[in-house]
Every structure is written in structure tokens, then in C-alpha cells.
ZAMARGU-4260 file (C-alpha; in steps of 0.2 Angstrom, whole numbers, plus 5000, padded with zeros to 4 digits):
<rodrens>
0) 4930/5102/4915 | 4913/5098/4923 | 4914/5088/4939 | 4906/5071/4937 | 4900/5066/4955
5) 4902/5048/4959 | 4886/5038/4963 | 4882/5034/4981 | 4884/5015/4978 | 4902/5017/4972
10) 4911/5003/4982 | 4926/5006/4992 | 4935/4994/4981 | 4932/5004/4966 | 4937/5020/4975
15) 4954/5012/4980 | 4957/5006/4962 | 4952/5024/4955 | 4965/5032/4967 | 4979/5021/4962
20) 4977/5027/4944 | 4980/5045/4949 | 4998/5051/4945 | 5009/5053/4960 | 4998/5043/4972
25) 5007/5027/4977 | 5003/5015/4992 | 5011/5026/5005 | 5001/5042/5000 | 4985/5033/4998
30) 4987/5026/5015 | 4990/5044/5022 | 4974/5050/5013 | 4963/5036/5020 | 4969/5041/5038
35) 4963/5058/5035 | 4948/5057/5023 | 4935/5044/5022 | 4940/5032/5008 | 4922/5030/5001
40) 4912/5042/4990 | 4918/5056/5001 | 4936/5056/4995 | 4930/5057/4977 | 4921/5073/4981
45) 4935/5081/4991 | 4941/5098/4986 | 4959/5103/4983 | 4960/5111/5000 | 4955/5095/5008
50) 4970/5086/5000 | 4982/5100/5003 | 4978/5099/5022 | 4984/5080/5022 | 5002/5079/5029
55) 5014/5074/5016 | 5003/5078/5001 | 5007/5096/4997 | 4999/5109/4986 | 5006/5103/4970
60) 5000/5085/4972 | 4983/5091/4979 | 4981/5101/4963 | 4985/5085/4953 | 4972/5074/4963
65) 4958/5087/4963 | 4961/5090/4944 | 4960/5072/4940 | 4944/5069/4950 | 4936/5085/4942
70) 4940/5079/4925 | 4925/5069/4919 | 4935/5060/4906 | 4949/5055/4917 | 4937/5050/4931
75) 4925/5040/4920 | 4940/5030/4912 | 4947/5026/4929 | 4931/5020/4936 | 4928/5009/4920
80) 4945/5002/4922 | 4942/4998/4940 | 4925/4990/4937 | 4933/4980/4923 | 4945/4973/4936
85) 4931/4969/4948 | 4922/4960/4934 | 4937/4948/4932 | 4936/4942/4950 | 4924/4928/4946
90) 4933/4923/4931 | 4949/4919/4941 | 4940/4914/4957 | 4949/4928/4965 | 4944/4942/4978
95) 4950/4959/4981 | 4954/4963/4999 | 4956/4982/5004 | 4966/4988/5018 | 4950/4993/5027
100) 4945/4974/5027 | 4947/4964/5043 | 4954/4950/5032 | 4968/4961/5027 | 4985/4953/5033
105) 4988/4961/5050 | 5007/4962/5049 | 5007/4969/5031 | 4996/4983/5037 | 5010/4989/5049
110) 5023/4993/5036 | 5026/5010/5029 | 5018/5008/5012 | 5005/4994/5013 | 4996/4991/4997
115) 4979/4998/4998 | 4972/4982/4991 | 4977/4964/4987 | 4971/4953/4973 | 4970/4936/4981
120) 4967/4918/4975 | 4965/4905/4988 | 4963/4908/5007 | 4968/4925/5013 | 4967/4918/5031
125) 4983/4909/5028 | 4991/4926/5029 | 4985/4928/5047 | 4995/4913/5053 | 5014/4915/5059
130) 5023/4918/5042 | 5041/4915/5038 | 5048/4921/5021 | 5061/4911/5012 | 5069/4918/4997
135) 5086/4916/4988 | 5094/4914/4971 | 5086/4908/4955 | 5102/4897/4952 | 5100/4886/4968
140) 5113/4873/4971 | 5110/4856/4978 | 5116/4862/4995 | 5103/4877/4995 | 5089/4866/4990
145) 5093/4854/5004 | 5094/4868/5016 | 5077/4874/5011 | 5069/4857/5012 | 5075/4853/5029
150) 5072/4870/5037 | 5055/4872/5029 | 5049/4855/5034 | 5052/4859/5052 | 5045/4876/5051
155) 5028/4870/5044 | 5028/4856/5057 | 5028/4870/5070 | 5013/4879/5061 | 5022/4892/5051
160) 5016/4897/5034 | 5030/4898/5021 | 5030/4914/5010 | 5040/4917/4995 | 5039/4924/4977
165) 5037/4909/4966 | 5053/4913/4957 | 5064/4899/4950 | 5077/4891/4962 | 5075/4894/4981
170) 5058/4902/4980 | 5050/4887/4971 | 5060/4875/4982 | 5052/4884/4998 | 5034/4882/4991
175) 5037/4864/4986 | 5045/4860/5003 | 5029/4867/5012 | 5017/4858/5001 | 5027/4841/5002
180) 5026/4842/5021 | 5007/4846/5022 | 5010/4864/5026 | 5003/4881/5021 | 5012/4892/5009
185) 5009/4909/5001 | 5016/4916/4984 | 5017/4934/4981 | 5018/4939/4963 | 5026/4954/4953
190) 5012/4952/4940 | 4993/4949/4941 | 4987/4933/4950 | 4980/4927/4934 | 4997/4924/4927
195) 5010/4916/4938 | 5023/4918/4924 | 5037/4908/4932 | 5025/4892/4932 | 5016/4893/4916
200) 5012/4874/4916 | 5004/4875/4933 | 5015/4863/4941 | 5015/4872/4958 | 5003/4887/4959
205) 4987/4877/4958 | 4993/4868/4974 | 4998/4884/4982 | 4980/4890/4980 | 4973/4874/4987
210) 4985/4875/5002 | 4987/4894/5005 | 4986/4908/4993 | 4993/4918/4979 | 4993/4937/4982
215) 4998/4953/4972 | 4995/4971/4972 | 4996/4971/4953 | 4980/4971/4942 | 4974/4957/4932
220) 4982/4955/4915 | 4996/4968/4919 | 5013/4966/4911 | 5029/4961/4920 | 5042/4975/4922
225) 5059/4975/4932 | 5052/4989/4944 | 5038/4978/4950 | 5050/4965/4958 | 5057/4977/4972
230) 5039/4982/4975 | 5034/4964/4977 | 5049/4960/4988 | 5043/4973/5001 | 5027/4963/5003
235) 5036/4946/5005 | 5045/4953/5020 | 5031/4964/5026 | 5019/4949/5027 | 5031/4939/5039
240) 5038/4939/5056 | 5055/4935/5048 | 5064/4933/5032 | 5076/4918/5028 | 5089/4921/5015
245) 5096/4904/5007 | 5109/4907/4994 | 5111/4924/4986 | 5126/4932/4977 | 5131/4949/4982
250) 5120/4958/4970 | 5105/4946/4972 | 5087/4952/4973 | 5085/4943/4989 | 5096/4956/4997
255) 5083/4969/4993 | 5070/4958/5002 | 5082/4958/5017 | 5084/4976/5016 | 5065/4979/5017
260) 5064/4967/5031 | 5077/4977/5041 | 5068/4993/5037 | 5051/4985/5043 | 5059/4980/5059
265) 5058/4962/5055 | 5070/4948/5059 | 5082/4943/5045 | 5091/4925/5045 | 5103/4918/5033
270) 5110/4901/5030 | 5129/4901/5028 | 5138/4894/5013 | 5155/4889/5006 | 5167/4904/5004
275) 5170/4897/4987 | 5152/4898/4981 | 5146/4914/4972 | 5129/4908/4977 | 5133/4911/4995
280) 5142/4928/4994 | 5127/4938/4998 | 5121/4927/5013 | 5139/4926/5020 | 5140/4945/5019
285) 5124/4948/5028 | 5130/4937/5042 | 5147/4945/5042 | 5140/4963/5043 | 5128/4958/5057
290) 5112/4961/5046 | 5106/4943/5047 | 5107/4930/5061 | 5116/4914/5056 | 5105/4899/5056
295) 5107/4881/5051 | 5090/4873/5058 | 5072/4879/5060 | 5075/4878/5078 | 5087/4893/5077
300) 5073/4903/5069 | 5059/4898/5081 | 5070/4901/5096 | 5072/4919/5090 | 5054/4922/5085
305) 5046/4912/5099 | 5057/4911/5114 | 5047/4897/5122 | 5049/4878/5123 | 5047/4870/5105
310) 5043/4853/5099 | 5059/4854/5090 | 5070/4856/5105 | 5082/4841/5108 | 5084/4832/5124
315) 5101/4831/5133 | 5113/4823/5121 | 5117/4809/5133 | 5099/4805/5134 | 5095/4803/5116
320) 5098/4790/5103 | 5110/4794/5089 | 5100/4797/5073 | 5101/4786/5058 | 5115/4791/5045
325) 5118/4786/5028 | 5134/4777/5022 | 5142/4793/5015 | 5138/4802/5031 | 5146/4788/5041
330) 5161/4789/5031 | 5163/4807/5034 | 5160/4805/5053 | 5173/4791/5054 | 5186/4804/5048
335) 5182/4817/5061 | 5185/4819/5079 | 5182/4832/5093 | 5195/4844/5085 | 5189/4856/5072
340) 5195/4852/5054 | 5194/4864/5039 | 5182/4858/5025 | 5196/4857/5012 | 5207/4847/5023
345) 5192/4835/5026 | 5188/4834/5008 | 5206/4829/5004 | 5206/4816/5017 | 5191/4807/5011
350) 5193/4811/4992 | 5176/4821/4991 | 5172/4836/4981 | 5170/4851/4994 | 5152/4856/4988
355) 5146/4838/4990 | 5154/4836/5007 | 5146/4852/5012 | 5129/4844/5009 | 5133/4829/5020
360) 5140/4841/5034 | 5124/4851/5033 | 5114/4835/5035 | 5125/4829/5050 | 5123/4846/5058
365) 5104/4845/5057 | 5106/4828/5066 | 5117/4837/5079 | 5132/4825/5075 | 5143/4839/5068
370) 5145/4857/5073 | 5151/4871/5061 | 5163/4884/5068 | 5169/4900/5060 | 5180/4899/5045
375) 5173/4884/5037 | 5179/4873/5052 | 5169/4858/5057 | 5170/4846/5072 | 5162/4830/5077
380) 5151/4831/5092 | 5156/4817/5104
</rodrens>
């Protein structure tokens, strides 16, 4: 084949888009290439020996890369596809940020396989703030939604940006909680940013763009496939200082996000749940195995990530006023004392469903009126 040399005005964005179309070149290998070969026109003119000398590439892949770039038909098609993607940026009021750009999220750049580029709708600078990822089951319970609401409310009040995947259930609850409390939030998609497929009627994603950003490494108008969700999950954890799991069964996709966070040397937190709830089987297991830190308030997370005085820290219990409680919460407190009691025993005592009682106990724990102890035991703080 005749080698078709790229023009001198080929943009770096086009180069990265072209490289991503070469078989065998994923984010990690593209990142390796850019560290050894200038990712401008130079890399499109590089020879097989140049690629073979890059650690981790090897001769076979070097032959594939060089053969692709020497094939005028392959290269021209790849460049046209890349240029088509760039032509769609204005249509969707989006931008393409490469890993060489100063605007690229700094924490994401640190992971093993950062995407060479990101499609962005909204303000990419939102990703430069302190970010916390909040993910969980699509079948969220009332307890899970309530936990997300309270924890995210306090996180955004401390200036944290909430990151999630805009999936049904816990993810959407996290985005909404940030927005409802005048906070910033980022949604990372498994498909193109032109199509937030879990919110087709646009009830949430336009507000995310106005108060944060929607990001994806997938091309505009790309199809959704199961393999893209784990790829997306590594970005959710990689963008953040820590990841909070709220409700996940033992095989939930949120556990993949937790695994990525651990591999990326980021903190993992989990909200405990009822031992009788399948929705909390995964989160409870994370805590039991020591893979996640048990948290019940935003303060637990902030104290771990920012070990300094926080506006959320409480005064001495003897010096503070008792917070307001609802009639139902008062009824629960009246049946408790300083001795720990099992949730089932307490539920029988006040004739209340355990799942409903757990919501009230969680509220009381947030108000520092009740303390949870191991084994689903609770005691009143006197």
C-alpha cells in the first residue's frame, strides 16, 4: 500500500481519534505511546521500529499499528471518521478534551488507563474540584434513597462535586440530591454524550450540564453495549478521591466500581444496610471484608479524606440543643434507652416494619440521637 502522509495541520484531537481506531490500541497503550512518541503528526509518520521500541507494545502490535497507518484506505477512513466526530461538537454544544490538555481532570490522568480524550457537555472545570463518586443499585429502596439524600446534601455543602453514572436508582438519586442542594454534579456515560439513554425525557441531564458536566470516552451516536459499562465505571472511580457505595447486591455493578477504586488506590466507603435486604448484601460484604469503610454521615467521609476541622463537626453533646424529631422518630426514641437493642426486637416492640424502622433509625443516627452497633444493634444516646 502507498503511505498517505498526514497534513501538517492535522489536529492532536484528530490524531488521538485515529489512534483509537487501530485494532489492539486501547487507552493504556495509547497512553504508553504518547509518553514515548509525540502525539501529533509525528506519531502518524512513525515507523514499525519506532512502535516496537515502546515498552509494552511488542513487535506484533507494532506491525499492526504501522500497517494500519501505511494503508491509505484505512488511514483516510479513520481520519474521516475522526473529523466527523469533531464536526458534531457544535451540534451538541460539546467539546473534546485530550489528555494533553490542561483542562483534563487531574485525578483521572493518574489512573493506569486514562482515556486519551473525553467528550464533554458542560463545565469540565467541575471535575477539577474535590469529587466523590456515589453509586449503587438500580433497584434502590426508600432507605437507600434517604441515605443518598442526606449524605450528598452535606457533601455538596462542603464543596464536593458528586460523580455518578446517571443510571436508574441510586445514581440518579445522587445527581438529584446534588442539584436539589445547589451543588455540582458530573454524570459519566457508557454511551455518547448526545444520548443519555437512561434519561430520555431530559428530566435530569440538562440540569447536570447547567450545574456540572456530562462526560464520556465513547463517540457521539455510538451504540450501548454491556462491555462499555465496566469501562465507564473505571472513570467514575478514577475521577474521584473516594467512592461511596449505597445499596448493592453481591453481584452488582457497583462492586466493579469499588474494585476499580481499590486498584486506583482511592478510598472506598459503604453505607451498611439490613441483613435481610438483598440490596445491601454487597455493601455489607465490602465492609465485612475490610474493602470499604463503614459510613453513616458525610462527616465520616470528609474526616477520612480531609483530616481537618469541618463545618459538619458537632459541638460537645452536652453543649448542643437536641435537633427536631418527627412524631414517628419520637415514638422510636421513647422505646429505647442506653442499652443496645436489636432492630427486630425494637420493631416488635413498637409494631413497625423493620425496613421502615431502619429509615427512622438512620435519620436519628444522622441527628446523633441513636448509635448503630455491630449486629444490627442500636442504642439511644443519652
